[in-house]
Backbone atoms as SQL, in Angstrom:
CREATE TABLE atoms (id INTEGER PRIMARY KEY, chain TEXT, resi INTEGER, resn TEXT, atom TEXT, x REAL, y REAL, z REAL);
INSERT INTO atoms VALUES
  (1, 'A', 1, 'MET', 'N', 276.106, 28.284, 136.359),
  (2, 'A', 1, 'MET', 'CA', 276.894, 27.883, 135.245),
  (3, 'A', 1, 'MET', 'C', 275.973, 27.327, 134.171),
  (4, 'A', 2, 'ARG', 'N', 276.156, 27.802, 132.949),
  (5, 'A', 2, 'ARG', 'CA', 275.338, 27.333, 131.783),
  (6, 'A', 2, 'ARG', 'C', 275.792, 25.928, 131.319),
  (7, 'A', 3, 'ARG', 'N', 274.913, 25.086, 131.032),
  (8, 'A', 3, 'ARG', 'CA', 275.246, 23.722, 130.594),
  (9, 'A', 3, 'ARG', 'C', 274.324, 23.345, 129.447),
  (10, 'A', 4, 'ASN', 'N', 274.860, 22.494, 128.587),
  (11, 'A', 4, 'ASN', 'CA', 273.933, 21.867, 127.594),
  (12, 'A', 4, 'ASN', 'C', 274.404, 20.469, 127.528),
  (13, 'A', 5, 'SER', 'N', 273.549, 19.577, 126.973),
  (14, 'A', 5, 'SER', 'CA', 273.854, 18.196, 127.019),
  (15, 'A', 5, 'SER', 'C', 275.085, 17.714, 126.240),
  (16, 'A', 6, 'SER', 'N', 275.517, 18.526, 125.233),
  (17, 'A', 6, 'SER', 'CA', 276.670, 18.157, 124.504),
  (18, 'A', 6, 'SER', 'C', 277.947, 18.799, 124.980),
  (19, 'A', 7, 'CYS', 'N', 277.949, 19.615, 125.945),
  (20, 'A', 7, 'CYS', 'CA', 279.075, 20.335, 126.419),
  (21, 'A', 7, 'CYS', 'C', 278.980, 20.495, 127.932),
  (22, 'A', 8, 'GLN', 'N', 279.093, 19.463, 128.647),
  (23, 'A', 8, 'GLN', 'CA', 279.016, 19.382, 130.053),
  (24, 'A', 8, 'GLN', 'C', 280.249, 20.035, 130.709),
  (25, 'A', 9, 'THR', 'N', 280.037, 20.740, 131.817),
  (26, 'A', 9, 'THR', 'CA', 281.071, 21.242, 132.661),
  (27, 'A', 9, 'THR', 'C', 280.958, 20.607, 134.018),
  (28, 'A', 10, 'THR', 'N', 282.024, 19.994, 134.457),
  (29, 'A', 10, 'THR', 'CA', 282.060, 19.327, 135.754),
  (30, 'A', 10, 'THR', 'C', 282.625, 20.308, 136.740),
  (31, 'A', 11, 'PRO', 'N', 281.977, 20.617, 137.866),
  (32, 'A', 11, 'PRO', 'CA', 282.422, 21.618, 138.792),
  (33, 'A', 11, 'PRO', 'C', 283.747, 21.283, 139.446),
  (34, 'A', 12, 'THR', 'N', 284.191, 20.000, 139.397),
  (35, 'A', 12, 'THR', 'CA', 285.461, 19.622, 140.019),
  (36, 'A', 12, 'THR', 'C', 286.583, 19.727, 139.079),
  (37, 'A', 13, 'THR', 'N', 286.394, 19.929, 137.810),
  (38, 'A', 13, 'THR', 'CA', 287.575, 20.095, 136.916),
  (39, 'A', 13, 'THR', 'C', 288.105, 21.486, 137.027),
  (40, 'A', 14, 'SER', 'N', 289.323, 21.618, 136.650),
  (41, 'A', 14, 'SER', 'CA', 290.006, 22.944, 136.811),
  (42, 'A', 14, 'SER', 'C', 290.697, 23.354, 135.557),
  (43, 'A', 15, 'TRP', 'N', 290.225, 24.449, 134.987),
  (44, 'A', 15, 'TRP', 'CA', 290.959, 25.105, 133.870),
  (45, 'A', 15, 'TRP', 'C', 291.659, 26.319, 134.422),
  (46, 'A', 16, 'ARG', 'N', 292.830, 26.618, 133.909),
  (47, 'A', 16, 'ARG', 'CA', 293.505, 27.819, 134.323),
  (48, 'A', 16, 'ARG', 'C', 294.541, 28.198, 133.233),
  (49, 'A', 17, 'SER', 'N', 294.944, 29.449, 133.383),
  (50, 'A', 17, 'SER', 'CA', 296.053, 29.871, 132.515),
  (51, 'A', 17, 'SER', 'C', 297.121, 30.494, 133.423),
  (52, 'A', 18, 'ARG', 'N', 298.351, 30.383, 133.013),
  (53, 'A', 18, 'ARG', 'CA', 299.448, 30.930, 133.749),
  (54, 'A', 18, 'ARG', 'C', 300.270, 31.776, 132.726),
  (55, 'A', 19, 'LEU', 'N', 300.600, 33.002, 133.110),
  (56, 'A', 19, 'LEU', 'CA', 301.398, 33.916, 132.300),
  (57, 'A', 19, 'LEU', 'C', 302.796, 33.951, 132.938),
  (58, 'A', 20, 'TRP', 'N', 303.787, 33.520, 132.143),
  (59, 'A', 20, 'TRP', 'CA', 305.208, 33.514, 132.601),
  (60, 'A', 20, 'TRP', 'C', 305.927, 34.654, 131.810),
  (61, 'A', 21, 'SER', 'N', 306.457, 35.658, 132.534),
  (62, 'A', 21, 'SER', 'CA', 307.064, 36.786, 131.951),
  (63, 'A', 21, 'SER', 'C', 308.621, 36.713, 132.265),
  (64, 'A', 22, 'PRO', 'N', 309.425, 36.364, 131.243),
  (65, 'A', 22, 'PRO', 'CA', 310.834, 36.296, 131.514),
  (66, 'A', 22, 'PRO', 'C', 311.558, 37.665, 131.468),
  (67, 'A', 23, 'PRO', 'N', 312.671, 37.786, 132.174),
  (68, 'A', 23, 'PRO', 'CA', 313.454, 39.014, 132.029),
  (69, 'A', 23, 'PRO', 'C', 314.081, 39.114, 130.583),
  (70, 'A', 24, 'PRO', 'N', 314.509, 40.238, 130.211),
  (71, 'A', 24, 'PRO', 'CA', 315.151, 40.365, 128.925),
  (72, 'A', 24, 'PRO', 'C', 316.235, 39.283, 128.733),
  (73, 'A', 25, 'ALA', 'N', 316.292, 38.698, 127.537),
  (74, 'A', 25, 'ALA', 'CA', 317.275, 37.713, 127.190),
  (75, 'A', 25, 'ALA', 'C', 317.214, 36.407, 127.873),
  (76, 'A', 26, 'ARG', 'N', 316.136, 36.150, 128.635),
  (77, 'A', 26, 'ARG', 'CA', 315.986, 34.867, 129.331),
  (78, 'A', 26, 'ARG', 'C', 314.766, 34.088, 128.798),
  (79, 'A', 27, 'GLY', 'N', 314.117, 34.539, 127.759),
  (80, 'A', 27, 'GLY', 'CA', 312.995, 33.904, 127.249),
  (81, 'A', 27, 'GLY', 'C', 313.270, 32.457, 126.732),
  (82, 'A', 28, 'VAL', 'N', 314.353, 32.244, 126.085),
  (83, 'A', 28, 'VAL', 'CA', 314.679, 30.931, 125.535),
  (84, 'A', 28, 'VAL', 'C', 314.862, 29.952, 126.701),
  (85, 'A', 29, 'GLU', 'N', 315.592, 30.408, 127.748),
  (86, 'A', 29, 'GLU', 'CA', 315.817, 29.553, 128.888),
  (87, 'A', 29, 'GLU', 'C', 314.417, 29.184, 129.589),
  (88, 'A', 30, 'LEU', 'N', 313.601, 30.210, 129.736),
  (89, 'A', 30, 'LEU', 'CA', 312.337, 29.919, 130.358),
  (90, 'A', 30, 'LEU', 'C', 311.527, 28.940, 129.478),
  (91, 'A', 31, 'GLU', 'N', 311.512, 29.159, 128.184),
  (92, 'A', 31, 'GLU', 'CA', 310.728, 28.267, 127.349),
  (93, 'A', 31, 'GLU', 'C', 311.287, 26.775, 127.402),
  (94, 'A', 32, 'GLU', 'N', 312.554, 26.671, 127.486),
  (95, 'A', 32, 'GLU', 'CA', 313.096, 25.252, 127.581),
  (96, 'A', 32, 'GLU', 'C', 312.802, 24.666, 128.908),
  (97, 'A', 33, 'ALA', 'N', 312.825, 25.384, 130.043),
  (98, 'A', 33, 'ALA', 'CA', 312.437, 24.893, 131.357),
  (99, 'A', 33, 'ALA', 'C', 310.989, 24.494, 131.282),
  (100, 'A', 34, 'LEU', 'N', 310.110, 25.248, 130.652),
  (101, 'A', 34, 'LEU', 'CA', 308.751, 24.897, 130.600),
  (102, 'A', 34, 'LEU', 'C', 308.528, 23.664, 129.716),
  (103, 'A', 35, 'ARG', 'N', 309.258, 23.482, 128.681),
  (104, 'A', 35, 'ARG', 'CA', 309.104, 22.359, 127.791),
  (105, 'A', 35, 'ARG', 'C', 309.503, 21.069, 128.520),
  (106, 'A', 36, 'VAL', 'N', 310.570, 21.164, 129.406),
  (107, 'A', 36, 'VAL', 'CA', 310.993, 19.963, 130.185),
  (108, 'A', 36, 'VAL', 'C', 309.830, 19.642, 131.178),
  (109, 'A', 37, 'ALA', 'N', 309.214, 20.653, 131.826),
  (110, 'A', 37, 'ALA', 'CA', 308.117, 20.426, 132.754),
  (111, 'A', 37, 'ALA', 'C', 306.909, 19.857, 132.004),
  (112, 'A', 38, 'ILE', 'N', 306.660, 20.288, 130.775),
  (113, 'A', 38, 'ILE', 'CA', 305.521, 19.817, 130.056),
  (114, 'A', 38, 'ILE', 'C', 305.654, 18.331, 129.842),
  (115, 'A', 39, 'ARG', 'N', 306.752, 17.838, 129.368),
  (116, 'A', 39, 'ARG', 'CA', 306.930, 16.408, 129.112),
  (117, 'A', 39, 'ARG', 'C', 306.650, 15.567, 130.364),
  (118, 'A', 40, 'LYS', 'N', 307.100, 16.038, 131.535),
  (119, 'A', 40, 'LYS', 'CA', 306.809, 15.351, 132.760),
  (120, 'A', 40, 'LYS', 'C', 305.349, 15.475, 133.155),
  (121, 'A', 41, 'THR', 'N', 304.810, 16.662, 133.043),
  (122, 'A', 41, 'THR', 'CA', 303.424, 16.931, 133.507),
  (123, 'A', 41, 'THR', 'C', 302.446, 16.100, 132.681),
  (124, 'A', 42, 'HIS', 'N', 302.690, 15.925, 131.430),
  (125, 'A', 42, 'HIS', 'CA', 301.773, 15.100, 130.579),
  (126, 'A', 42, 'HIS', 'C', 301.614, 13.723, 131.151),
  (127, 'A', 43, 'GLN', 'N', 302.558, 13.212, 131.925),
  (128, 'A', 43, 'GLN', 'CA', 302.458, 11.870, 132.489),
  (129, 'A', 43, 'GLN', 'C', 301.778, 11.830, 133.800),
  (130, 'A', 44, 'GLU', 'N', 301.416, 13.023, 134.346),
  (131, 'A', 44, 'GLU', 'CA', 300.837, 13.038, 135.725),
  (132, 'A', 44, 'GLU', 'C', 299.344, 12.650, 135.637),
  (133, 'A', 45, 'PRO', 'N', 298.877, 11.838, 136.646),
  (134, 'A', 45, 'PRO', 'CA', 297.497, 11.543, 136.679),
  (135, 'A', 45, 'PRO', 'C', 296.576, 12.785, 136.768),
  (136, 'A', 46, 'GLY', 'N', 295.526, 12.793, 135.948),
  (137, 'A', 46, 'GLY', 'CA', 294.596, 13.848, 136.017),
  (138, 'A', 46, 'GLY', 'C', 294.878, 15.045, 135.118),
  (139, 'A', 47, 'CYS', 'N', 296.076, 14.991, 134.394),
  (140, 'A', 47, 'CYS', 'CA', 296.365, 16.017, 133.420),
  (141, 'A', 47, 'CYS', 'C', 295.573, 15.836, 132.159),
  (142, 'A', 48, 'ARG', 'N', 294.655, 16.751, 131.874),
  (143, 'A', 48, 'ARG', 'CA', 293.899, 16.644, 130.629),
  (144, 'A', 48, 'ARG', 'C', 294.499, 17.539, 129.513),
  (145, 'A', 49, 'ARG', 'N', 295.070, 18.659, 129.971),
  (146, 'A', 49, 'ARG', 'CA', 295.690, 19.555, 128.958),
  (147, 'A', 49, 'ARG', 'C', 296.811, 20.370, 129.757),
  (148, 'A', 50, 'TYR', 'N', 297.907, 20.529, 129.059),
  (149, 'A', 50, 'TYR', 'CA', 299.010, 21.331, 129.603),
  (150, 'A', 50, 'TYR', 'C', 299.707, 21.807, 128.399),
  (151, 'A', 51, 'ALA', 'N', 299.288, 22.928, 127.845),
  (152, 'A', 51, 'ALA', 'CA', 299.738, 23.367, 126.463),
  (153, 'A', 51, 'ALA', 'C', 300.313, 24.767, 126.529),
  (154, 'A', 52, 'LEU', 'N', 301.581, 24.950, 126.037),
  (155, 'A', 52, 'LEU', 'CA', 302.277, 26.141, 126.083),
  (156, 'A', 52, 'LEU', 'C', 302.033, 26.970, 124.765),
  (157, 'A', 53, 'HIS', 'N', 301.858, 28.324, 125.036),
  (158, 'A', 53, 'HIS', 'CA', 301.640, 29.258, 123.884),
  (159, 'A', 53, 'HIS', 'C', 302.553, 30.467, 124.125),
  (160, 'A', 54, 'ARG', 'N', 302.973, 31.159, 123.051),
  (161, 'A', 54, 'ARG', 'CA', 303.706, 32.400, 123.189),
  (162, 'A', 54, 'ARG', 'C', 302.821, 33.553, 123.005),
  (163, 'A', 55, 'ALA', 'N', 302.822, 34.495, 123.829),
  (164, 'A', 55, 'ALA', 'CA', 302.043, 35.755, 123.680),
  (165, 'A', 55, 'ALA', 'C', 302.789, 36.593, 122.594),
  (166, 'A', 56, 'VAL', 'N', 302.109, 36.927, 121.481),
  (167, 'A', 56, 'VAL', 'CA', 302.744, 37.664, 120.421),
  (168, 'A', 56, 'VAL', 'C', 302.232, 39.089, 120.372),
  (169, 'A', 57, 'SER', 'N', 301.319, 39.461, 121.296),
  (170, 'A', 57, 'SER', 'CA', 300.833, 40.798, 121.383),
  (171, 'A', 57, 'SER', 'C', 300.428, 41.045, 122.806),
  (172, 'A', 58, 'GLY', 'N', 300.372, 42.286, 123.187),
  (173, 'A', 58, 'GLY', 'CA', 299.981, 42.611, 124.621),
  (174, 'A', 58, 'GLY', 'C', 301.190, 42.355, 125.474),
  (175, 'A', 59, 'THR', 'N', 300.942, 41.733, 126.643),
  (176, 'A', 59, 'THR', 'CA', 302.015, 41.404, 127.572),
  (177, 'A', 59, 'THR', 'C', 302.836, 40.234, 127.025),
  (178, 'A', 60, 'GLU', 'N', 304.154, 40.536, 126.958),
  (179, 'A', 60, 'GLU', 'CA', 305.063, 39.476, 126.387),
  (180, 'A', 60, 'GLU', 'C', 305.199, 38.385, 127.417),
  (181, 'A', 61, 'GLY', 'N', 305.421, 37.178, 126.925),
  (182, 'A', 61, 'GLY', 'CA', 305.639, 36.044, 127.817),
  (183, 'A', 61, 'GLY', 'C', 305.127, 34.767, 127.187),
  (184, 'A', 62, 'LEU', 'N', 305.079, 33.778, 128.007),
  (185, 'A', 62, 'LEU', 'CA', 304.591, 32.498, 127.640),
  (186, 'A', 62, 'LEU', 'C', 303.314, 32.194, 128.474),
  (187, 'A', 63, 'VAL', 'N', 302.340, 31.556, 127.837),
  (188, 'A', 63, 'VAL', 'CA', 301.088, 31.299, 128.430),
  (189, 'A', 63, 'VAL', 'C', 300.892, 29.708, 128.470),
  (190, 'A', 64, 'MET', 'N', 300.581, 29.222, 129.612),
  (191, 'A', 64, 'MET', 'CA', 300.260, 27.819, 129.714),
  (192, 'A', 64, 'MET', 'C', 298.730, 27.668, 129.914),
  (193, 'A', 65, 'ILE', 'N', 298.107, 26.914, 129.077),
  (194, 'A', 65, 'ILE', 'CA', 296.660, 26.579, 129.265),
  (195, 'A', 65, 'ILE', 'C', 296.640, 25.200, 129.877),
  (196, 'A', 66, 'GLU', 'N', 295.928, 25.128, 131.066),
  (197, 'A', 66, 'GLU', 'CA', 295.904, 23.850, 131.782),
  (198, 'A', 66, 'GLU', 'C', 294.507, 23.389, 132.040),
  (199, 'A', 67, 'HIS', 'N', 294.269, 22.089, 131.938),
  (200, 'A', 67, 'HIS', 'CA', 293.044, 21.484, 132.371),
  (201, 'A', 67, 'HIS', 'C', 293.335, 20.273, 133.232),
  (202, 'A', 68, 'TRP', 'N', 292.758, 20.239, 134.395),
  (203, 'A', 68, 'TRP', 'CA', 293.051, 19.101, 135.302),
  (204, 'A', 68, 'TRP', 'C', 291.650, 18.460, 135.615),
  (205, 'A', 69, 'GLU', 'N', 291.762, 17.135, 135.716),
  (206, 'A', 69, 'GLU', 'CA', 290.577, 16.306, 136.018),
  (207, 'A', 69, 'GLU', 'C', 289.859, 16.733, 137.267),
  (208, 'A', 70, 'SER', 'N', 290.565, 17.164, 138.251),
  (209, 'A', 70, 'SER', 'CA', 289.965, 17.547, 139.504),
  (210, 'A', 70, 'SER', 'C', 290.886, 18.570, 140.205),
  (211, 'A', 71, 'THR', 'N', 290.359, 19.157, 141.186),
  (212, 'A', 71, 'THR', 'CA', 291.168, 20.104, 142.039),
  (213, 'A', 71, 'THR', 'C', 292.275, 19.270, 142.811),
  (214, 'A', 72, 'ASP', 'N', 291.970, 18.032, 143.181),
  (215, 'A', 72, 'ASP', 'CA', 292.957, 17.144, 143.788),
  (216, 'A', 72, 'ASP', 'C', 294.103, 16.908, 142.814),
  (217, 'A', 73, 'ALA', 'N', 293.812, 16.647, 141.541),
  (218, 'A', 73, 'ALA', 'CA', 294.898, 16.412, 140.586),
  (219, 'A', 73, 'ALA', 'C', 295.769, 17.656, 140.413),
  (220, 'A', 74, 'LEU', 'N', 295.133, 18.826, 140.445),
  (221, 'A', 74, 'LEU', 'CA', 295.899, 20.072, 140.315),
  (222, 'A', 74, 'LEU', 'C', 296.764, 20.270, 141.581),
  (223, 'A', 75, 'THR', 'N', 296.196, 19.972, 142.765),
  (224, 'A', 75, 'THR', 'CA', 296.974, 20.084, 143.992),
  (225, 'A', 75, 'THR', 'C', 298.204, 19.151, 143.920),
  (226, 'A', 76, 'GLU', 'N', 298.000, 17.908, 143.434),
  (227, 'A', 76, 'GLU', 'CA', 299.110, 16.956, 143.293),
  (228, 'A', 76, 'GLU', 'C', 300.115, 17.470, 142.320),
  (229, 'A', 77, 'HIS', 'N', 299.689, 18.111, 141.298),
  (230, 'A', 77, 'HIS', 'CA', 300.617, 18.682, 140.293),
  (231, 'A', 77, 'HIS', 'C', 301.516, 19.711, 140.972),
  (232, 'A', 78, 'GLY', 'N', 300.945, 20.514, 141.840),
  (233, 'A', 78, 'GLY', 'CA', 301.813, 21.526, 142.534),
  (234, 'A', 78, 'GLY', 'C', 302.848, 20.899, 143.404),
  (235, 'A', 79, 'ARG', 'N', 302.629, 19.656, 143.810),
  (236, 'A', 79, 'ARG', 'CA', 303.651, 18.961, 144.691),
  (237, 'A', 79, 'ARG', 'C', 304.580, 18.062, 143.834),
  (238, 'A', 80, 'ALA', 'N', 304.294, 17.831, 142.578),
  (239, 'A', 80, 'ALA', 'CA', 305.003, 16.899, 141.707),
  (240, 'A', 80, 'ALA', 'C', 306.372, 17.524, 141.328),
  (241, 'A', 81, 'GLU', 'N', 307.302, 16.625, 140.980),
  (242, 'A', 81, 'GLU', 'CA', 308.676, 16.957, 140.637),
  (243, 'A', 81, 'GLU', 'C', 308.733, 17.992, 139.427),
  (244, 'A', 82, 'ALA', 'N', 307.800, 17.773, 138.516),
  (245, 'A', 82, 'ALA', 'CA', 307.817, 18.623, 137.335),
  (246, 'A', 82, 'ALA', 'C', 307.619, 20.131, 137.675),
  (247, 'A', 83, 'PHE', 'N', 306.653, 20.386, 138.580),
  (248, 'A', 83, 'PHE', 'CA', 306.424, 21.743, 138.963),
  (249, 'A', 83, 'PHE', 'C', 307.359, 22.269, 140.007),
  (250, 'A', 84, 'THR', 'N', 307.746, 21.402, 140.983),
  (251, 'A', 84, 'THR', 'CA', 308.639, 21.910, 141.997),
  (252, 'A', 84, 'THR', 'C', 310.064, 22.211, 141.444),
  (253, 'A', 85, 'SER', 'N', 310.506, 21.396, 140.457),
  (254, 'A', 85, 'SER', 'CA', 311.783, 21.732, 139.841),
  (255, 'A', 85, 'SER', 'C', 311.682, 23.018, 139.031),
  (256, 'A', 86, 'LEU', 'N', 310.553, 23.242, 138.365),
  (257, 'A', 86, 'LEU', 'CA', 310.402, 24.476, 137.591),
  (258, 'A', 86, 'LEU', 'C', 310.262, 25.642, 138.602),
  (259, 'A', 87, 'ALA', 'N', 309.539, 25.509, 139.673),
  (260, 'A', 87, 'ALA', 'CA', 309.413, 26.594, 140.639),
  (261, 'A', 87, 'ALA', 'C', 310.742, 27.032, 141.234),
  (262, 'A', 88, 'ALA', 'N', 311.631, 26.070, 141.372),
  (263, 'A', 88, 'ALA', 'CA', 312.985, 26.392, 141.973),
  (264, 'A', 88, 'ALA', 'C', 313.735, 27.338, 141.059),
  (265, 'A', 89, 'GLN', 'N', 313.351, 27.448, 139.779),
  (266, 'A', 89, 'GLN', 'CA', 314.039, 28.388, 138.822),
  (267, 'A', 89, 'GLN', 'C', 313.297, 29.709, 138.661),
  (268, 'A', 90, 'PHE', 'N', 312.178, 29.885, 139.324),
  (269, 'A', 90, 'PHE', 'CA', 311.424, 31.165, 139.119),
  (270, 'A', 90, 'PHE', 'C', 312.163, 32.418, 139.380),
  (271, 'A', 91, 'GLU', 'N', 313.042, 32.470, 140.425),
  (272, 'A', 91, 'GLU', 'CA', 313.738, 33.686, 140.751),
  (273, 'A', 91, 'GLU', 'C', 314.597, 34.140, 139.595),
  (274, 'A', 92, 'ASP', 'N', 315.210, 33.223, 138.902),
  (275, 'A', 92, 'ASP', 'CA', 316.089, 33.576, 137.792),
  (276, 'A', 92, 'ASP', 'C', 315.363, 33.749, 136.496),
  (277, 'A', 93, 'LEU', 'N', 314.211, 33.050, 136.278),
  (278, 'A', 93, 'LEU', 'CA', 313.602, 33.011, 134.925),
  (279, 'A', 93, 'LEU', 'C', 312.366, 33.936, 134.851),
  (280, 'A', 94, 'LEU', 'N', 311.893, 34.552, 135.903),
  (281, 'A', 94, 'LEU', 'CA', 310.703, 35.334, 135.823),
  (282, 'A', 94, 'LEU', 'C', 311.063, 36.796, 136.139),
  (283, 'A', 95, 'ALA', 'N', 310.554, 37.721, 135.388),
  (284, 'A', 95, 'ALA', 'CA', 310.791, 39.161, 135.596),
  (285, 'A', 95, 'ALA', 'C', 309.770, 39.697, 136.561),
  (286, 'A', 96, 'GLU', 'N', 308.639, 39.024, 136.672),
  (287, 'A', 96, 'GLU', 'CA', 307.564, 39.445, 137.606),
  (288, 'A', 96, 'GLU', 'C', 306.844, 38.176, 138.108),
  (289, 'A', 97, 'PRO', 'N', 306.118, 38.309, 139.160),
  (290, 'A', 97, 'PRO', 'CA', 305.459, 37.123, 139.690),
  (291, 'A', 97, 'PRO', 'C', 304.577, 36.406, 138.642),
  (292, 'A', 98, 'LEU', 'N', 304.513, 35.131, 138.768),
  (293, 'A', 98, 'LEU', 'CA', 303.654, 34.334, 137.884),
  (294, 'A', 98, 'LEU', 'C', 302.210, 34.754, 138.057),
  (295, 'A', 99, 'HIS', 'N', 301.527, 35.001, 136.986),
  (296, 'A', 99, 'HIS', 'CA', 300.145, 35.366, 137.007),
  (297, 'A', 99, 'HIS', 'C', 299.301, 34.083, 136.668),
  (298, 'A', 100, 'VAL', 'N', 298.388, 33.718, 137.592),
  (299, 'A', 100, 'VAL', 'CA', 297.561, 32.587, 137.441),
  (300, 'A', 100, 'VAL', 'C', 296.068, 33.062, 137.393),
  (301, 'A', 101, 'ALA', 'N', 295.311, 32.604, 136.299),
  (302, 'A', 101, 'ALA', 'CA', 293.899, 32.874, 136.277),
  (303, 'A', 101, 'ALA', 'C', 293.201, 31.536, 136.242),
  (304, 'A', 102, 'VAL', 'N', 292.325, 31.299, 137.187),
  (305, 'A', 102, 'VAL', 'CA', 291.414, 30.125, 137.190),
  (306, 'A', 102, 'VAL', 'C', 290.269, 30.505, 136.266),
  (307, 'A', 103, 'LEU', 'N', 289.958, 29.591, 135.340),
  (308, 'A', 103, 'LEU', 'CA', 288.987, 29.860, 134.252),
  (309, 'A', 103, 'LEU', 'C', 287.752, 29.015, 134.485),
  (310, 'A', 104, 'GLU', 'N', 286.583, 29.607, 134.215),
  (311, 'A', 104, 'GLU', 'CA', 285.362, 28.895, 134.242),
  (312, 'A', 104, 'GLU', 'C', 284.848, 28.889, 132.832),
  (313, 'A', 105, 'PRO', 'N', 284.687, 27.722, 132.239),
  (314, 'A', 105, 'PRO', 'CA', 284.149, 27.691, 130.896),
  (315, 'A', 105, 'PRO', 'C', 282.745, 28.244, 130.798),
  (316, 'A', 106, 'LEU', 'N', 282.477, 29.047, 129.746),
  (317, 'A', 106, 'LEU', 'CA', 281.193, 29.498, 129.460),
  (318, 'A', 106, 'LEU', 'C', 280.780, 29.069, 128.047),
  (319, 'A', 107, 'PRO', 'N', 280.498, 27.828, 127.915),
  (320, 'A', 107, 'PRO', 'CA', 280.182, 27.250, 126.558),
  (321, 'A', 107, 'PRO', 'C', 278.946, 27.856, 125.932),
  (322, 'A', 108, 'GLU', 'N', 279.021, 28.078, 124.668),
  (323, 'A', 108, 'GLU', 'CA', 277.911, 28.632, 123.939),
  (324, 'A', 108, 'GLU', 'C', 277.997, 28.195, 122.480),
  (325, 'A', 109, 'GLY', 'N', 276.893, 28.023, 121.829),
  (326, 'A', 109, 'GLY', 'CA', 276.878, 27.647, 120.384),
  (327, 'A', 109, 'GLY', 'C', 277.389, 26.220, 120.150),
  (328, 'A', 110, 'ASP', 'N', 278.163, 26.099, 119.094),
  (329, 'A', 110, 'ASP', 'CA', 278.683, 24.799, 118.733),
  (330, 'A', 110, 'ASP', 'C', 279.607, 24.232, 119.877),
  (331, 'A', 111, 'PRO', 'N', 279.292, 22.993, 120.331),
  (332, 'A', 111, 'PRO', 'CA', 280.018, 22.454, 121.537),
  (333, 'A', 111, 'PRO', 'C', 281.507, 22.240, 121.242),
  (334, 'A', 112, 'HIS', 'N', 281.926, 22.145, 120.040),
  (335, 'A', 112, 'HIS', 'CA', 283.390, 21.934, 119.701),
  (336, 'A', 112, 'HIS', 'C', 284.040, 23.301, 119.497),
  (337, 'A', 113, 'LEU', 'N', 283.330, 24.282, 119.080),
  (338, 'A', 113, 'LEU', 'CA', 283.953, 25.602, 118.830),
  (339, 'A', 113, 'LEU', 'C', 283.853, 26.538, 120.029),
  (340, 'A', 114, 'GLY', 'N', 282.893, 26.302, 120.912),
  (341, 'A', 114, 'GLY', 'CA', 282.608, 27.245, 122.009),
  (342, 'A', 114, 'GLY', 'C', 283.288, 26.797, 123.303),
  (343, 'A', 115, 'ARG', 'N', 284.224, 25.873, 123.195),
  (344, 'A', 115, 'ARG', 'CA', 284.814, 25.423, 124.434),
  (345, 'A', 115, 'ARG', 'C', 286.267, 24.865, 124.153),
  (346, 'A', 116, 'LEU', 'N', 287.175, 25.070, 125.049),
  (347, 'A', 116, 'LEU', 'CA', 288.525, 24.439, 124.895),
  (348, 'A', 116, 'LEU', 'C', 288.419, 22.985, 124.961);
């Protein structure tokens, strides 16, 4: 993993993205369920970023960019009420299985521009 002094990457932090694909006409419901989860998740220990985005090209859906202080914090998030309540709605609100990508930062250039 590349590192420089102004843009450190800690191997125990966890960046990931999740792609949520709603069935037709359920996008508003999915977005609202995610917004409720976001407000709760922002209060969880170890949550550094939990930010929702809408995919406006390519695969339709909503994308969550997450950054967790540690893999332990991420594991606890998976057990927390915010996520378990949301997961209980997956069958109705997702057209296809949730796609999760674990991300490894590859910082380059300006430390503020080359990294989330």
